[in-house]
C-alpha positions in Angstrom: -81.7 5.0 -5.7 -82.0 5.7 -9.8 -85.1 5.9 -11.6 -85.6 2.8 -13.7 -88.4 3.8 -16.2 -90.2 6.8 -17.2 -93.8 7.7 -17.0 -95.6 9.6 -19.4 -97.8 12.4 -18.3 -101.4 11.6 -19.4 -103.7 14.1 -21.6 -103.8 17.9 -20.3 -100.1 17.2 -18.3 -96.9 18.2 -19.4 -93.6 18.0 -17.0 -92.7 20.2 -14.5 -89.4 22.5 -15.4 -87.6 20.3 -13.9 -88.9 17.3 -15.4 -89.8 15.3 -12.2 -93.2 15.5 -12.0 -96.8 16.0 -14.7 -98.1 19.1 -13.9 -101.5 20.3 -15.5 -101.4 22.3 -18.6 -101.7 25.7 -17.9 -104.9 28.3 -19.3 -103.7 28.9 -23.5 -102.0 25.7 -23.6 -103.3 21.8 -24.0 -101.8 18.1 -24.1 -104.4 16.1 -26.2 -102.2 12.6 -25.8 -99.8 10.9 -23.5 -96.6 12.0 -23.5 -96.6 14.5 -25.6 -96.8 17.4 -23.6 -98.3 20.6 -23.3 -98.5 23.2 -26.4 -99.7 26.1 -27.5 -103.6 26.4 -28.4 -103.0 27.5 -31.9 -104.2 31.0 -33.3 -107.6 31.8 -33.6 -108.3 29.3 -31.0 -108.2 28.8 -26.7 -108.5 26.7 -23.5 -109.5 27.8 -20.0 -108.8 26.5 -17.1 -105.7 24.0 -16.6 -105.5 21.1 -17.9 -107.1 21.1 -21.8 -107.0 18.4 -23.5 -107.6 20.8 -26.3 -108.9 23.9 -27.7 -111.9 25.6 -28.3 -112.1 27.2 -31.6 -113.0 31.9 -30.6 -116.3 32.8 -31.8 -117.5 34.5 -34.9 -116.6 38.3 -34.5 -113.5 37.5 -32.4 -109.9 36.4 -32.2 -107.1 35.2 -30.6 -103.2 34.9 -30.3 -101.7 31.4 -29.8 -101.6 30.9 -26.3 -104.4 32.3 -25.4 -106.8 32.0 -22.4 -109.6 34.2 -24.4 -111.1 35.4 -27.1 -110.9 39.0 -27.8 -113.7 40.7 -30.5 -112.5 41.7 -33.8 -112.3 45.7 -34.0 -113.9 48.2 -36.0 -112.5 47.9 -39.7 -112.3 43.8 -39.6 -114.5 41.3 -39.5 -114.9 37.3 -38.5 -117.0 35.4 -40.9 -117.1 31.6 -39.3 -116.0 30.0 -36.3 -112.0 29.8 -35.3 -111.6 32.3 -39.2 -109.9 35.6 -36.9 -110.5 38.9 -37.3 -109.6 40.0 -41.3 -109.3 43.6 -42.2 -112.2 44.5 -44.6 -111.1 44.2 -48.6 -110.2 48.2 -50.1 -113.9 48.4 -51.2 -116.2 47.8 -47.6 -116.0 48.4 -43.9 -116.6 47.2 -40.5 -118.2 50.5 -38.5 -118.7 48.4 -34.9 -116.7 45.7 -33.1 -117.8 42.3 -33.1 -118.9 42.4 -37.2 -119.5 38.8 -39.0 -119.2 40.5 -42.6 -117.6 43.7 -43.8 -120.5 46.3 -45.5 -119.8 47.6 -49.3 -119.2 51.1 -50.1 -121.6 52.6 -52.7 -120.9 53.9 -56.0 -118.6 57.0 -55.8 -117.7 55.7 -52.2 -114.4 54.5 -50.4 -113.5 53.0 -47.0 -111.6 55.4 -44.6 -107.9 54.0 -43.8 -108.7 52.4 -40.8 -111.9 50.7 -42.6 -114.8 52.0 -40.2 -116.5 54.7 -42.7 -117.1 55.3 -46.4 -116.0 58.1 -47.3 -116.6 59.8 -51.0 -113.9 59.5 -53.2 -111.4 62.6 -53.6 -110.9 64.4 -57.1 -109.2 62.0 -59.6 -110.7 58.6 -58.4 -113.7 56.8 -59.2 -116.1 54.3 -57.9 -117.8 52.7 -60.6 -119.9 49.8 -58.3 -121.0 49.0 -54.6 -118.0 48.0 -52.8 -115.4 48.9 -55.6 -113.4 51.4 -53.3 -111.7 54.7 -54.8 -109.6 53.4 -57.9 -107.2 56.5 -59.2 -107.8 57.6 -62.6 -105.8 55.9 -65.4 -102.9 57.9 -66.6 -104.4 60.8 -69.1 -108.0 60.2 -67.6 -109.2 62.5 -64.8 -112.5 62.6 -62.5 -113.0 66.5 -61.9 -115.5 66.0 -59.4 -116.2 64.0 -55.7 -117.2 61.0 -55.7 -116.9 60.3 -59.8 -118.1 57.1 -60.9 -116.2 57.5 -64.1 -112.6 58.8 -64.9 -112.7 60.6 -68.9 -110.1 61.6 -70.9 -108.8 64.9 -72.0 -109.1 66.0 -75.1 -106.8 66.3 -78.2 -103.8 69.2 -77.2 -104.8 68.7 -73.3 -103.0 66.5 -70.9 -103.7 65.8 -67.1 -102.9 67.8 -63.9 -100.7 65.5 -61.5 -103.7 64.8 -59.0 -105.8 63.4 -62.2 -108.7 66.1 -61.3 -108.4 68.4 -64.2 -107.2 68.6 -67.8 -105.0 71.3 -68.7 -103.5 72.9 -72.3 -100.4 71.4 -73.1 -97.7 73.7 -72.6 -95.3 75.1 -76.0 -93.4 72.5 -76.7 -95.6 69.7 -76.2 -98.1 67.9 -78.2 -101.3 65.7 -77.6 -102.5 64.6 -80.8 -105.7 62.6 -79.7 -108.4 62.3 -77.2 -106.6 61.0 -74.1 -102.9 60.6 -75.6 -101.7 63.2 -72.9 -99.0 65.9 -73.5 -95.7 64.6 -75.1 -92.8 66.5 -76.2 -92.4 67.8 -79.7 -89.2 66.0 -81.1 -86.2 68.3 -82.1 -86.5 71.3 -84.7 -90.1 71.0 -84.3 -93.0 73.0 -82.1 
């Protein structure tokens, strides 16, 4: 004999695969209202055990993917400033040199983070870092930083332009000129030298 009505599953439960009975939501899932079924916990939250009616935010220094039954501590180069914020890569001027960090540490003047964001390294020639946390910034065209760890870039004198990596000034080649400081070498017009 057929069913004359449908039964809602209670909060913390959803319908099994063949739709014949209510079962508890699995770890990483929740159901907070009658009749809605089980949903994956959102990113940076988790649920453990079965039959959850809500998900818990991951603590500072950790994060999770959606549908997780646990949080994972943030790796080096990442931080999590608040509960449920998840792991965020440190910005271009700071580092997280350990796991489970809740904030990043700015690199000092003349330094920027390595690719992984785990340690500060001295800025190479052709780059500058004018203040704490600014990271290594490439010199603008026709300016150089001729030493590692430079805080500022300087323009080349008239008659000079920069080399390719902006680490040194080079005299303008025959047929090129630089009329004033920082102008760079430009090709002479036709019928001039």
